[in-house]
C-alpha positions in Angstrom: -49.3 48.0 66.6 -48.9 45.4 63.9 -45.7 47.0 62.7 -44.3 47.1 66.2 -45.0 43.4 66.7 -43.6 42.5 63.3 -40.4 44.5 64.1 -40.0 42.7 67.5 -40.5 39.3 65.9 -38.0 40.2 63.2 -35.4 41.2 65.8 -35.9 37.9 67.7 -35.6 36.0 64.4 -31.8 36.3 64.7 -30.3 33.4 66.7 -27.8 35.6 68.6 -30.4 38.2 69.5 -32.8 35.4 70.6 -30.2 33.8 72.8 -29.3 37.2 74.3 -33.0 38.0 74.9 -33.6 34.6 76.5 -30.7 35.1 78.9 -32.2 38.5 79.9 -35.6 37.0 80.4 -34.1 34.2 82.5 -32.2 36.8 84.6 -35.4 38.5 85.6 -35.9 42.1 86.7 -32.2 42.4 87.9 -31.0 42.0 84.4 -27.4 41.3 83.4 -24.3 43.4 82.9 -23.2 43.5 79.2 -20.0 41.7 80.2 -22.0 38.8 81.6 -24.0 38.6 78.4 -20.9 38.7 76.3 -19.3 35.9 78.4 -22.4 33.7 78.2 -22.7 34.1 74.5 -19.0 33.9 73.7 -19.2 36.7 71.1 -17.1 39.9 70.6 -18.2 43.1 72.4 -18.8 44.9 69.1 -21.1 42.0 67.9 -23.1 42.1 71.1 -23.4 45.8 71.0 -24.9 45.6 67.5 -27.4 43.0 68.6 -28.4 44.8 71.7 -28.9 48.0 69.8 -31.5 46.2 67.7 -33.3 44.8 70.7 -33.3 48.2 72.4 -34.6 49.7 69.1 -37.7 47.5 69.2 -38.2 48.1 72.9 -37.6 44.5 74.0 -34.5 45.5 76.0 -33.7 48.3 78.4 -30.1 49.4 78.9 -29.1 51.4 82.0 -25.7 52.6 83.2 -25.0 51.8 86.9 -21.7 53.3 87.8 -19.1 51.7 85.4 -21.4 48.9 84.4 -23.9 48.8 81.5 -26.9 46.8 82.7 -29.4 45.2 80.3 -32.9 44.1 81.3 -35.7 42.5 79.3 -38.6 44.9 78.9 -41.2 42.6 80.4 -44.1 44.9 79.5 -43.2 44.7 75.8 -42.7 41.0 76.1 -46.1 40.6 77.6 -47.6 42.7 74.8 -45.9 40.5 72.2 -47.1 37.2 73.8 -50.6 38.6 74.4 -50.8 39.6 70.7 -49.8 36.1 69.6 -52.1 34.3 72.0 -55.1 36.6 72.3 -57.0 35.0 69.4 -55.8 31.4 69.9 -58.3 29.0 68.4 -61.0 31.7 67.9 -61.9 30.4 64.5 -62.1 26.8 65.8 -64.5 27.9 68.6 -66.6 29.9 66.2 -66.9 26.8 63.9 -67.8 24.6 66.9 -70.5 27.0 68.0 -72.1 27.2 64.6 
């Protein structure tokens, strides 16, 4: 689990991937077509493809073909797992010290 979280954080550590992921999170469950992402980010298709492959590889993005469109969605279950991991022990040491 720790390796998965580290890989996801590493993938999001790139500004272009973080911007793409943020757009997909904002889009919600409907997601966005690749062309819409490309237009919003103002990057070449090959560059976007490279970054999306990385996000798909760490399970943060789901790609799906719908007719002639390639649709991308944030994997909200994976995002929830990442956020839960980061916040699950928030302030635990401070609470333990206060209780002692």
